[in-house]
PQR file of N, CA, C, O and H, with PARSE charges and radii, in Angstrom:
ATOM      1  N   UNK A   1      61.112 181.510 -89.231 -0.4000 1.5000
ATOM      2  CA  UNK A   1      60.242 181.292 -88.138 -0.0000 2.0000
ATOM      3  C   UNK A   1      59.170 180.223 -88.572  0.5500 1.7000
ATOM      4  O   UNK A   1      58.579 180.360 -89.643 -0.5500 1.4000
ATOM      5  N   UNK A   2      58.943 179.249 -87.807 -0.4000 1.5000
ATOM      6  CA  UNK A   2      58.110 178.210 -88.199 -0.0000 2.0000
ATOM      7  C   UNK A   2      56.661 178.552 -87.964  0.5500 1.7000
ATOM      8  O   UNK A   2      56.343 179.376 -87.107 -0.5500 1.4000
ATOM      9  H   UNK A   2      59.424 179.138 -86.937  0.4000 1.0000
ATOM     10  N   UNK A   3      55.769 177.920 -88.727 -0.4000 1.5000
ATOM     11  CA  UNK A   3      54.333 178.086 -88.653 -0.0000 2.0000
ATOM     12  C   UNK A   3      53.769 177.575 -87.420  0.5500 1.7000
ATOM     13  O   UNK A   3      52.682 177.970 -86.999 -0.5500 1.4000
ATOM     14  H   UNK A   3      56.027 177.250 -89.424  0.4000 1.0000
ATOM     15  N   UNK A   4      54.521 176.654 -86.793 -0.4000 1.5000
ATOM     16  CA  UNK A   4      54.029 176.067 -85.508 -0.0000 2.0000
ATOM     17  C   UNK A   4      53.771 177.134 -84.426  0.5500 1.7000
ATOM     18  O   UNK A   4      52.833 177.010 -83.638 -0.5500 1.4000
ATOM     19  H   UNK A   4      55.405 176.333 -87.134  0.4000 1.0000
ATOM     20  N   UNK A   5      54.596 178.161 -84.397 -0.4000 1.5000
ATOM     21  CA  UNK A   5      54.458 179.261 -83.389 -0.0000 2.0000
ATOM     22  C   UNK A   5      53.028 179.906 -83.615  0.5500 1.7000
ATOM     23  O   UNK A   5      52.311 180.177 -82.652 -0.5500 1.4000
ATOM     24  H   UNK A   5      55.358 178.261 -85.037  0.4000 1.0000
ATOM     25  N   UNK A   6      52.648 180.138 -84.901 -0.4000 1.5000
ATOM     26  CA  UNK A   6      51.430 180.847 -85.134 -0.0000 2.0000
ATOM     27  C   UNK A   6      50.239 179.976 -84.947  0.5500 1.7000
ATOM     28  O   UNK A   6      49.175 180.456 -84.555 -0.5500 1.4000
ATOM     29  H   UNK A   6      53.231 179.919 -85.683  0.4000 1.0000
ATOM     30  N   UNK A   7      50.385 178.677 -85.220 -0.4000 1.5000
ATOM     31  CA  UNK A   7      49.286 177.750 -85.013 -0.0000 2.0000
ATOM     32  C   UNK A   7      48.956 177.452 -83.634  0.5500 1.7000
ATOM     33  O   UNK A   7      47.825 177.069 -83.336 -0.5500 1.4000
ATOM     34  H   UNK A   7      51.249 178.287 -85.538  0.4000 1.0000
ATOM     35  N   UNK A   8      49.947 177.615 -82.704 -0.4000 1.5000
ATOM     36  CA  UNK A   8      49.639 177.198 -81.301 -0.0000 2.0000
ATOM     37  C   UNK A   8      49.333 178.303 -80.332  0.5500 1.7000
ATOM     38  O   UNK A   8      49.147 178.096 -79.133 -0.5500 1.4000
ATOM     39  H   UNK A   8      50.867 177.926 -82.946  0.4000 1.0000
ATOM     40  N   UNK A   9      49.287 179.574 -80.944 -0.4000 1.5000
ATOM     41  CA  UNK A   9      48.977 180.688 -80.129 -0.0000 2.0000
ATOM     42  C   UNK A   9      47.471 180.662 -79.657  0.5500 1.7000
ATOM     43  O   UNK A   9      46.629 180.153 -80.398 -0.5500 1.4000
ATOM     44  H   UNK A   9      49.438 179.742 -81.918  0.4000 1.0000
ATOM     45  N   UNK A  10      47.140 181.164 -78.520 -0.4000 1.5000
ATOM     46  CA  UNK A  10      45.712 181.198 -78.189 -0.0000 2.0000
ATOM     47  C   UNK A  10      44.872 182.081 -79.193  0.5500 1.7000
ATOM     48  O   UNK A  10      45.339 183.150 -79.588 -0.5500 1.4000
ATOM     49  H   UNK A  10      47.824 181.577 -77.919  0.4000 1.0000
ATOM     50  N   UNK A  11      43.783 181.689 -79.556 -0.4000 1.5000
ATOM     51  CA  UNK A  11      42.934 182.553 -80.471 -0.0000 2.0000
ATOM     52  C   UNK A  11      42.098 183.454 -79.666  0.5500 1.7000
ATOM     53  O   UNK A  11      41.225 183.001 -78.925 -0.5500 1.4000
ATOM     54  H   UNK A  11      43.405 180.821 -79.236  0.4000 1.0000
ATOM     55  N   UNK A  12      42.344 184.789 -79.787 -0.4000 1.5000
ATOM     56  CA  UNK A  12      41.718 185.783 -79.055 -0.0000 2.0000
ATOM     57  C   UNK A  12      40.381 186.148 -79.502  0.5500 1.7000
ATOM     58  O   UNK A  12      39.541 186.606 -78.728 -0.5500 1.4000
ATOM     59  H   UNK A  12      43.053 185.158 -80.389  0.4000 1.0000
ATOM     60  N   UNK A  13      40.163 185.940 -80.811 -0.4000 1.5000
ATOM     61  CA  UNK A  13      38.903 186.328 -81.388 -0.0000 2.0000
ATOM     62  C   UNK A  13      38.481 185.197 -82.320  0.5500 1.7000
ATOM     63  O   UNK A  13      39.174 184.814 -83.263 -0.5500 1.4000
ATOM     64  H   UNK A  13      40.845 185.568 -81.441  0.4000 1.0000
ATOM     65  N   UNK A  14      37.264 184.677 -81.982 -0.4000 1.5000
ATOM     66  CA  UNK A  14      36.717 183.625 -82.896 -0.0000 2.0000
ATOM     67  C   UNK A  14      35.475 184.083 -83.511  0.5500 1.7000
ATOM     68  O   UNK A  14      34.502 184.329 -82.800 -0.5500 1.4000
ATOM     69  H   UNK A  14      36.701 184.988 -81.216  0.4000 1.0000
ATOM     70  N   UNK A  15      35.435 184.214 -84.768 -0.4000 1.5000
ATOM     71  CA  UNK A  15      34.234 184.710 -85.434 -0.0000 2.0000
ATOM     72  C   UNK A  15      33.088 183.734 -85.518  0.5500 1.7000
ATOM     73  O   UNK A  15      31.938 184.095 -85.768 -0.5500 1.4000
ATOM     74  H   UNK A  15      36.226 184.014 -85.346  0.4000 1.0000
ATOM     75  N   UNK A  16      33.451 182.457 -85.295 -0.4000 1.5000
ATOM     76  CA  UNK A  16      32.424 181.400 -85.438 -0.0000 2.0000
ATOM     77  C   UNK A  16      31.993 180.830 -84.072  0.5500 1.7000
ATOM     78  O   UNK A  16      31.919 179.614 -83.893 -0.5500 1.4000
ATOM     79  H   UNK A  16      34.385 182.164 -85.092  0.4000 1.0000
ATOM     80  N   UNK A  17      31.718 181.711 -83.136 -0.4000 1.5000
ATOM     81  CA  UNK A  17      31.249 181.293 -81.878 -0.0000 2.0000
ATOM     82  C   UNK A  17      29.812 180.891 -81.991  0.5500 1.7000
ATOM     83  O   UNK A  17      28.972 181.575 -82.574 -0.5500 1.4000
ATOM     84  H   UNK A  17      31.779 182.698 -83.281  0.4000 1.0000
ATOM     85  N   UNK A  18      29.565 179.712 -81.387 -0.4000 1.5000
ATOM     86  CA  UNK A  18      28.200 179.314 -81.424 -0.0000 2.0000
ATOM     87  C   UNK A  18      27.623 179.210 -80.008  0.5500 1.7000
ATOM     88  O   UNK A  18      28.340 178.884 -79.062 -0.5500 1.4000
ATOM     89  H   UNK A  18      30.248 179.156 -80.914  0.4000 1.0000
ATOM     90  N   UNK A  19      26.390 179.476 -79.879 -0.4000 1.5000
ATOM     91  CA  UNK A  19      25.632 179.410 -78.629 -0.0000 2.0000
ATOM     92  C   UNK A  19      24.575 178.383 -78.712  0.5500 1.7000
ATOM     93  O   UNK A  19      23.953 178.206 -79.759 -0.5500 1.4000
ATOM     94  H   UNK A  19      25.807 179.741 -80.648  0.4000 1.0000
ATOM     95  N   UNK A  20      24.351 177.698 -77.635 -0.4000 1.5000
ATOM     96  CA  UNK A  20      23.392 176.629 -77.567 -0.0000 2.0000
ATOM     97  C   UNK A  20      21.898 177.136 -77.390  0.5500 1.7000
ATOM     98  O   UNK A  20      20.930 176.437 -77.691 -0.5500 1.4000
ATOM     99  H   UNK A  20      24.856 177.841 -76.784  0.4000 1.0000
ATOM    100  N   UNK A  21      21.809 178.365 -76.893 -0.4000 1.5000
ATOM    101  CA  UNK A  21      20.474 178.911 -76.678 -0.0000 2.0000
ATOM    102  C   UNK A  21      20.565 180.403 -76.795  0.5500 1.7000
ATOM    103  O   UNK A  21      21.645 180.990 -76.730 -0.5500 1.4000
ATOM    104  H   UNK A  21      22.595 178.932 -76.648  0.4000 1.0000
ATOM    105  N   UNK A  22      19.351 181.040 -76.978 -0.4000 1.5000
ATOM    106  CA  UNK A  22      19.291 182.450 -76.905 -0.0000 2.0000
ATOM    107  C   UNK A  22      19.759 183.036 -75.525  0.5500 1.7000
ATOM    108  O   UNK A  22      20.404 184.083 -75.459 -0.5500 1.4000
ATOM    109  H   UNK A  22      18.474 180.563 -77.031  0.4000 1.0000
ATOM    110  N   UNK A  23      19.417 182.340 -74.490 -0.4000 1.5000
ATOM    111  CA  UNK A  23      19.765 182.735 -73.120 -0.0000 2.0000
ATOM    112  C   UNK A  23      21.282 182.747 -72.881  0.5500 1.7000
ATOM    113  O   UNK A  23      21.794 183.584 -72.139 -0.5500 1.4000
ATOM    114  H   UNK A  23      18.893 181.489 -74.544  0.4000 1.0000
ATOM    115  N   UNK A  24      21.964 181.840 -73.497 -0.4000 1.5000
ATOM    116  CA  UNK A  24      23.427 181.865 -73.434 -0.0000 2.0000
ATOM    117  C   UNK A  24      23.953 183.071 -74.066  0.5500 1.7000
ATOM    118  O   UNK A  24      24.841 183.727 -73.522 -0.5500 1.4000
ATOM    119  H   UNK A  24      21.548 181.160 -74.099  0.4000 1.0000
ATOM    120  N   UNK A  25      23.416 183.412 -75.254 -0.4000 1.5000
ATOM    121  CA  UNK A  25      23.843 184.523 -76.070 -0.0000 2.0000
ATOM    122  C   UNK A  25      23.519 185.859 -75.177  0.5500 1.7000
ATOM    123  O   UNK A  25      24.359 186.747 -75.034 -0.5500 1.4000
ATOM    124  H   UNK A  25      22.695 182.879 -75.697  0.4000 1.0000
ATOM    125  N   UNK A  26      22.338 185.904 -74.647 -0.4000 1.5000
ATOM    126  CA  UNK A  26      21.988 187.081 -73.871 -0.0000 2.0000
ATOM    127  C   UNK A  26      22.884 187.280 -72.662  0.5500 1.7000
ATOM    128  O   UNK A  26      23.279 188.399 -72.334 -0.5500 1.4000
ATOM    129  H   UNK A  26      21.656 185.182 -74.763  0.4000 1.0000
ATOM    130  N   UNK A  27      23.214 186.099 -71.968 -0.4000 1.5000
ATOM    131  CA  UNK A  27      24.096 186.128 -70.784 -0.0000 2.0000
ATOM    132  C   UNK A  27      25.534 186.661 -71.172  0.5500 1.7000
ATOM    133  O   UNK A  27      26.160 187.410 -70.422 -0.5500 1.4000
ATOM    134  H   UNK A  27      22.893 185.190 -72.234  0.4000 1.0000
ATOM    135  N   UNK A  28      25.978 186.260 -72.297 -0.4000 1.5000
ATOM    136  CA  UNK A  28      27.244 186.691 -72.818 -0.0000 2.0000
ATOM    137  C   UNK A  28      27.230 188.073 -73.170  0.5500 1.7000
ATOM    138  O   UNK A  28      28.158 188.795 -72.804 -0.5500 1.4000
ATOM    139  H   UNK A  28      25.469 185.652 -72.906  0.4000 1.0000
ATOM    140  N   UNK A  29      26.227 188.544 -73.879 -0.4000 1.5000
ATOM    141  CA  UNK A  29      26.053 189.931 -74.142 -0.0000 2.0000
ATOM    142  C   UNK A  29      26.069 190.817 -72.912  0.5500 1.7000
ATOM    143  O   UNK A  29      26.720 191.861 -72.881 -0.5500 1.4000
ATOM    144  H   UNK A  29      25.474 187.957 -74.177  0.4000 1.0000
ATOM    145  N   UNK A  30      25.325 190.367 -71.882 -0.4000 1.5000
ATOM    146  CA  UNK A  30      25.205 191.065 -70.632 -0.0000 2.0000
ATOM    147  C   UNK A  30      26.583 191.234 -69.954  0.5500 1.7000
ATOM    148  O   UNK A  30      26.951 192.313 -69.489 -0.5500 1.4000
ATOM    149  H   UNK A  30      24.797 189.519 -71.907  0.4000 1.0000
ATOM    150  N   UNK A  31      27.355 190.058 -69.923 -0.4000 1.5000
ATOM    151  CA  UNK A  31      28.666 190.068 -69.319 -0.0000 2.0000
ATOM    152  C   UNK A  31      29.575 191.013 -70.130  0.5500 1.7000
ATOM    153  O   UNK A  31      30.347 191.747 -69.513 -0.5500 1.4000
ATOM    154  H   UNK A  31      27.057 189.182 -70.301  0.4000 1.0000
ATOM    155  N   UNK A  32      29.532 191.038 -71.453 -0.4000 1.5000
ATOM    156  CA  UNK A  32      30.410 191.863 -72.269 -0.0000 2.0000
ATOM    157  C   UNK A  32      30.052 193.412 -71.911  0.5500 1.7000
ATOM    158  O   UNK A  32      30.928 194.266 -71.770 -0.5500 1.4000
ATOM    159  H   UNK A  32      28.906 190.442 -71.954  0.4000 1.0000
ATOM    160  N   UNK A  33      28.792 193.643 -71.793 -0.4000 1.5000
ATOM    161  CA  UNK A  33      28.329 194.973 -71.527 -0.0000 2.0000
ATOM    162  C   UNK A  33      28.749 195.452 -70.127  0.5500 1.7000
ATOM    163  O   UNK A  33      29.081 196.626 -69.965 -0.5500 1.4000
ATOM    164  H   UNK A  33      28.081 192.949 -71.907  0.4000 1.0000
ATOM    165  N   UNK A  34      28.741 194.585 -69.131 -0.4000 1.5000
ATOM    166  CA  UNK A  34      29.250 194.948 -67.786 -0.0000 2.0000
ATOM    167  C   UNK A  34      30.691 195.225 -67.840  0.5500 1.7000
ATOM    168  O   UNK A  34      31.169 196.223 -67.300 -0.5500 1.4000
ATOM    169  H   UNK A  34      28.472 193.632 -69.263  0.4000 1.0000
ATOM    170  N   UNK A  35      31.432 194.313 -68.517 -0.4000 1.5000
ATOM    171  CA  UNK A  35      32.874 194.502 -68.618 -0.0000 2.0000
ATOM    172  C   UNK A  35      33.247 195.775 -69.274  0.5500 1.7000
ATOM    173  O   UNK A  35      34.117 196.489 -68.775 -0.5500 1.4000
ATOM    174  H   UNK A  35      31.044 193.503 -68.956  0.4000 1.0000
ATOM    175  N   UNK A  36      32.631 196.099 -70.374 -0.4000 1.5000
ATOM    176  CA  UNK A  36      32.802 197.420 -71.090 -0.0000 2.0000
ATOM    177  C   UNK A  36      32.496 198.532 -70.186  0.5500 1.7000
ATOM    178  O   UNK A  36      33.265 199.493 -70.169 -0.5500 1.4000
ATOM    179  H   UNK A  36      31.924 195.519 -70.779  0.4000 1.0000
ATOM    180  N   UNK A  37      31.445 198.509 -69.421 -0.4000 1.5000
ATOM    181  CA  UNK A  37      31.194 199.623 -68.543 -0.0000 2.0000
ATOM    182  C   UNK A  37      32.216 199.754 -67.506  0.5500 1.7000
ATOM    183  O   UNK A  37      32.652 200.873 -67.235 -0.5500 1.4000
ATOM    184  H   UNK A  37      30.821 197.728 -69.435  0.4000 1.0000
ATOM    185  N   UNK A  38      32.650 198.680 -66.887 -0.4000 1.5000
ATOM    186  CA  UNK A  38      33.678 198.618 -65.848 -0.0000 2.0000
ATOM    187  C   UNK A  38      34.940 199.161 -66.379  0.5500 1.7000
ATOM    188  O   UNK A  38      35.581 199.920 -65.652 -0.5500 1.4000
ATOM    189  H   UNK A  38      32.297 197.771 -67.107  0.4000 1.0000
ATOM    190  N   UNK A  39      35.398 198.859 -67.605 -0.4000 1.5000
ATOM    191  CA  UNK A  39      36.629 199.264 -68.236 -0.0000 2.0000
ATOM    192  C   UNK A  39      36.492 200.806 -68.521  0.5500 1.7000
ATOM    193  O   UNK A  39      37.470 201.540 -68.384 -0.5500 1.4000
ATOM    194  H   UNK A  39      34.878 198.243 -68.196  0.4000 1.0000
ATOM    195  N   UNK A  40      35.249 201.295 -68.923 -0.4000 1.5000
ATOM    196  CA  UNK A  40      35.020 202.647 -69.228 -0.0000 2.0000
ATOM    197  C   UNK A  40      35.238 203.476 -67.980  0.5500 1.7000
ATOM    198  O   UNK A  40      35.871 204.531 -68.025 -0.5500 1.4000
ATOM    199  H   UNK A  40      34.454 200.698 -69.034  0.4000 1.0000
ATOM    200  N   UNK A  41      34.711 202.996 -66.866 -0.4000 1.5000
ATOM    201  CA  UNK A  41      34.851 203.698 -65.560 -0.0000 2.0000
ATOM    202  C   UNK A  41      36.295 203.663 -65.103  0.5500 1.7000
ATOM    203  O   UNK A  41      36.760 204.636 -64.509 -0.5500 1.4000
ATOM    204  H   UNK A  41      34.197 202.139 -66.829  0.4000 1.0000
ATOM    205  N   UNK A  42      36.997 202.629 -65.342 -0.4000 1.5000
ATOM    206  CA  UNK A  42      38.433 202.583 -65.009 -0.0000 2.0000
ATOM    207  C   UNK A  42      39.238 203.668 -65.826  0.5500 1.7000
ATOM    208  O   UNK A  42      40.063 204.411 -65.294 -0.5500 1.4000
ATOM    209  H   UNK A  42      36.619 201.838 -65.825  0.4000 1.0000
ATOM    210  N   UNK A  43      38.935 203.688 -67.101 -0.4000 1.5000
ATOM    211  CA  UNK A  43      39.560 204.639 -67.998 -0.0000 2.0000
ATOM    212  C   UNK A  43      39.338 205.995 -67.525  0.5500 1.7000
ATOM    213  O   UNK A  43      40.291 206.772 -67.471 -0.5500 1.4000
ATOM    214  H   UNK A  43      38.264 203.085 -67.533  0.4000 1.0000
ATOM    215  N   UNK A  44      38.033 206.395 -67.135 -0.4000 1.5000
ATOM    216  CA  UNK A  44      37.691 207.727 -66.676 -0.0000 2.0000
ATOM    217  C   UNK A  44      38.507 208.035 -65.421  0.5500 1.7000
ATOM    218  O   UNK A  44      39.009 209.149 -65.268 -0.5500 1.4000
ATOM    219  H   UNK A  44      37.258 205.764 -67.178  0.4000 1.0000
ATOM    220  N   UNK A  45      38.649 207.027 -64.494 -0.4000 1.5000
ATOM    221  CA  UNK A  45      39.373 207.221 -63.251 -0.0000 2.0000
ATOM    222  C   UNK A  45      40.805 207.466 -63.518  0.5500 1.7000
ATOM    223  O   UNK A  45      41.410 208.354 -62.917 -0.5500 1.4000
ATOM    224  H   UNK A  45      38.242 206.122 -64.618  0.4000 1.0000
ATOM    225  N   UNK A  46      41.387 206.678 -64.432 -0.4000 1.5000
ATOM    226  CA  UNK A  46      42.857 206.880 -64.827 -0.0000 2.0000
ATOM    227  C   UNK A  46      43.054 208.274 -65.333  0.5500 1.7000
ATOM    228  O   UNK A  46      43.973 208.979 -64.919 -0.5500 1.4000
ATOM    229  H   UNK A  46      40.895 205.957 -64.919  0.4000 1.0000
ATOM    230  N   UNK A  47      42.125 208.698 -66.296 -0.4000 1.5000
ATOM    231  CA  UNK A  47      42.303 210.014 -66.900 -0.0000 2.0000
ATOM    232  C   UNK A  47      42.313 211.082 -65.822  0.5500 1.7000
ATOM    233  O   UNK A  47      43.132 212.001 -65.832 -0.5500 1.4000
ATOM    234  H   UNK A  47      41.378 208.125 -66.633  0.4000 1.0000
ATOM    235  N   UNK A  48      41.371 210.934 -64.885 -0.4000 1.5000
ATOM    236  CA  UNK A  48      41.329 211.925 -63.810 -0.0000 2.0000
ATOM    237  C   UNK A  48      42.591 211.952 -62.952  0.5500 1.7000
ATOM    238  O   UNK A  48      43.062 213.022 -62.569 -0.5500 1.4000
ATOM    239  H   UNK A  48      40.705 210.188 -64.877  0.4000 1.0000
ATOM    240  N   UNK A  49      43.138 210.772 -62.653 -0.4000 1.5000
ATOM    241  CA  UNK A  49      44.378 210.729 -61.806 -0.0000 2.0000
ATOM    242  C   UNK A  49      45.504 211.223 -62.622  0.5500 1.7000
ATOM    243  O   UNK A  49      46.375 211.875 -62.047 -0.5500 1.4000
ATOM    244  H   UNK A  49      42.755 209.902 -62.965  0.4000 1.0000
ATOM    245  N   UNK A  50      45.593 211.010 -63.808 -0.4000 1.5000
ATOM    246  CA  UNK A  50      46.665 211.572 -64.710 -0.0000 2.0000
ATOM    247  C   UNK A  50      46.588 213.064 -64.748  0.5500 1.7000
ATOM    248  O   UNK A  50      47.599 213.755 -64.619 -0.5500 1.4000
ATOM    249  H   UNK A  50      44.885 210.479 -64.275  0.4000 1.0000
ATOM    250  N   UNK A  51      45.360 213.578 -64.931 -0.4000 1.5000
ATOM    251  CA  UNK A  51      45.172 215.028 -64.899 -0.0000 2.0000
ATOM    252  C   UNK A  51      45.646 215.712 -63.611  0.5500 1.7000
ATOM    253  O   UNK A  51      46.309 216.750 -63.602 -0.5500 1.4000
ATOM    254  H   UNK A  51      44.539 213.017 -65.036  0.4000 1.0000
ATOM    255  N   UNK A  52      45.241 215.029 -62.510 -0.4000 1.5000
ATOM    256  CA  UNK A  52      45.690 215.559 -61.208 -0.0000 2.0000
ATOM    257  C   UNK A  52      47.178 215.567 -61.056  0.5500 1.7000
ATOM    258  O   UNK A  52      47.765 216.532 -60.567 -0.5500 1.4000
ATOM    259  H   UNK A  52      44.702 214.187 -62.517  0.4000 1.0000
ATOM    260  N   UNK A  53      47.803 214.460 -61.486 -0.4000 1.5000
ATOM    261  CA  UNK A  53      49.301 214.440 -61.367 -0.0000 2.0000
ATOM    262  C   UNK A  53      49.906 215.456 -62.261  0.5500 1.7000
ATOM    263  O   UNK A  53      50.877 216.102 -61.865 -0.5500 1.4000
ATOM    264  H   UNK A  53      47.326 213.675 -61.882  0.4000 1.0000
ATOM    265  N   UNK A  54      49.379 215.652 -63.491 -0.4000 1.5000
ATOM    266  CA  UNK A  54      49.947 216.690 -64.355 -0.0000 2.0000
ATOM    267  C   UNK A  54      49.837 218.115 -63.709  0.5500 1.7000
ATOM    268  O   UNK A  54      50.771 218.915 -63.780 -0.5500 1.4000
ATOM    269  H   UNK A  54      48.590 215.127 -63.813  0.4000 1.0000
ATOM    270  N   UNK A  55      48.681 218.391 -63.091 -0.4000 1.5000
ATOM    271  CA  UNK A  55      48.447 219.631 -62.439 -0.0000 2.0000
ATOM    272  C   UNK A  55      49.487 219.827 -61.291  0.5500 1.7000
ATOM    273  O   UNK A  55      50.148 220.858 -61.166 -0.5500 1.4000
ATOM    274  H   UNK A  55      47.923 217.741 -63.033  0.4000 1.0000
ATOM    275  N   UNK A  56      49.572 218.754 -60.473 -0.4000 1.5000
ATOM    276  CA  UNK A  56      50.514 218.755 -59.289 -0.0000 2.0000
ATOM    277  C   UNK A  56      51.871 218.980 -59.789  0.5500 1.7000
ATOM    278  O   UNK A  56      52.596 219.802 -59.228 -0.5500 1.4000
ATOM    279  H   UNK A  56      49.035 217.916 -60.575  0.4000 1.0000
ATOM    280  N   UNK A  57      52.289 218.270 -60.865 -0.4000 1.5000
ATOM    281  CA  UNK A  57      53.694 218.324 -61.394 -0.0000 2.0000
ATOM    282  C   UNK A  57      53.988 219.715 -61.924  0.5500 1.7000
ATOM    283  O   UNK A  57      55.088 220.239 -61.751 -0.5500 1.4000
ATOM    284  H   UNK A  57      51.700 217.603 -61.320  0.4000 1.0000
ATOM    285  N   UNK A  58      52.948 220.334 -62.600 -0.4000 1.5000
ATOM    286  CA  UNK A  58      53.125 221.650 -63.140 -0.0000 2.0000
ATOM    287  C   UNK A  58      53.302 222.636 -61.965  0.5500 1.7000
ATOM    288  O   UNK A  58      54.212 223.464 -62.018 -0.5500 1.4000
ATOM    289  H   UNK A  58      52.054 219.908 -62.740  0.4000 1.0000
ATOM    290  N   UNK A  59      52.434 222.578 -60.867 -0.4000 1.5000
ATOM    291  CA  UNK A  59      52.610 223.499 -59.713 -0.0000 2.0000
ATOM    292  C   UNK A  59      53.945 223.231 -59.079  0.5500 1.7000
ATOM    293  O   UNK A  59      54.591 224.186 -58.649 -0.5500 1.4000
ATOM    294  H   UNK A  59      51.695 221.906 -60.824  0.4000 1.0000
ATOM    295  N   UNK A  60      54.382 222.075 -58.991 -0.4000 1.5000
ATOM    296  CA  UNK A  60      55.683 221.760 -58.373 -0.0000 2.0000
ATOM    297  C   UNK A  60      56.865 222.431 -59.210  0.5500 1.7000
ATOM    298  O   UNK A  60      57.785 223.058 -58.684 -0.5500 1.4000
ATOM    299  H   UNK A  60      53.857 221.299 -59.341  0.4000 1.0000
ATOM    300  N   UNK A  61      56.736 222.238 -60.446 -0.4000 1.5000
ATOM    301  CA  UNK A  61      57.837 222.800 -61.368 -0.0000 2.0000
ATOM    302  C   UNK A  61      57.809 224.363 -61.387  0.5500 1.7000
ATOM    303  O   UNK A  61      58.822 225.031 -61.595 -0.5500 1.4000
ATOM    304  H   UNK A  61      55.989 221.729 -60.873  0.4000 1.0000
ATOM    305  N   UNK A  62      56.619 224.875 -61.164 -0.4000 1.5000
ATOM    306  CA  UNK A  62      56.495 226.442 -60.916 -0.0000 2.0000
ATOM    307  C   UNK A  62      56.946 226.868 -59.614  0.5500 1.7000
ATOM    308  O   UNK A  62      57.060 228.074 -59.398 -0.5500 1.4000
ATOM    309  H   UNK A  62      55.796 224.333 -60.995  0.4000 1.0000
ATOM    310  N   UNK A  63      57.237 225.948 -58.649 -0.4000 1.5000
ATOM    311  CA  UNK A  63      57.611 226.278 -57.334 -0.0000 2.0000
ATOM    312  C   UNK A  63      56.455 226.801 -56.441  0.5500 1.7000
ATOM    313  O   UNK A  63      56.662 227.508 -55.455 -0.5500 1.4000
ATOM    314  H   UNK A  63      57.144 224.968 -58.825  0.4000 1.0000
ATOM    315  N   UNK A  64      55.285 226.427 -56.831 -0.4000 1.5000
ATOM    316  CA  UNK A  64      54.082 226.752 -55.960 -0.0000 2.0000
ATOM    317  C   UNK A  64      53.772 225.824 -54.893  0.5500 1.7000
ATOM    318  O   UNK A  64      53.124 226.158 -53.901 -0.5500 1.4000
ATOM    319  H   UNK A  64      55.116 225.853 -57.632  0.4000 1.0000
ATOM    320  N   UNK A  65      54.240 224.630 -55.094 -0.4000 1.5000
ATOM    321  CA  UNK A  65      54.003 223.622 -54.016 -0.0000 2.0000
ATOM    322  C   UNK A  65      55.292 222.793 -53.795  0.5500 1.7000
ATOM    323  O   UNK A  65      56.134 222.716 -54.690 -0.5500 1.4000
ATOM    324  H   UNK A  65      54.766 224.359 -55.900  0.4000 1.0000
ATOM    325  N   UNK A  66      55.440 222.200 -52.654 -0.4000 1.5000
ATOM    326  CA  UNK A  66      56.555 221.328 -52.432 -0.0000 2.0000
ATOM    327  C   UNK A  66      55.995 219.815 -52.398  0.5500 1.7000
ATOM    328  O   UNK A  66      54.894 219.549 -51.915 -0.5500 1.4000
ATOM    329  H   UNK A  66      54.756 222.263 -51.927  0.4000 1.0000
ATOM    330  N   UNK A  67      56.783 218.931 -52.909 -0.4000 1.5000
ATOM    331  CA  UNK A  67      56.385 217.544 -52.982 -0.0000 2.0000
ATOM    332  C   UNK A  67      56.871 216.887 -51.707  0.5500 1.7000
ATOM    333  O   UNK A  67      56.660 215.690 -51.510 -0.5500 1.4000
ATOM    334  H   UNK A  67      57.678 219.146 -53.302  0.4000 1.0000
TER
END
């Protein structure tokens, strides 16, 4: 496999990110915080839905409900 493949991939994490001002840094930090909160809420929602489906599936397999 050639090194060209690895060299041309998008870089997902850059340790040497520079900001032109403190405000840009704060804006980016705020954006990351909002995204984290949004993803955390989505994760909680998905866990709740999975739990509901598991309960429903268990009740169905026990013959207590019909799908």
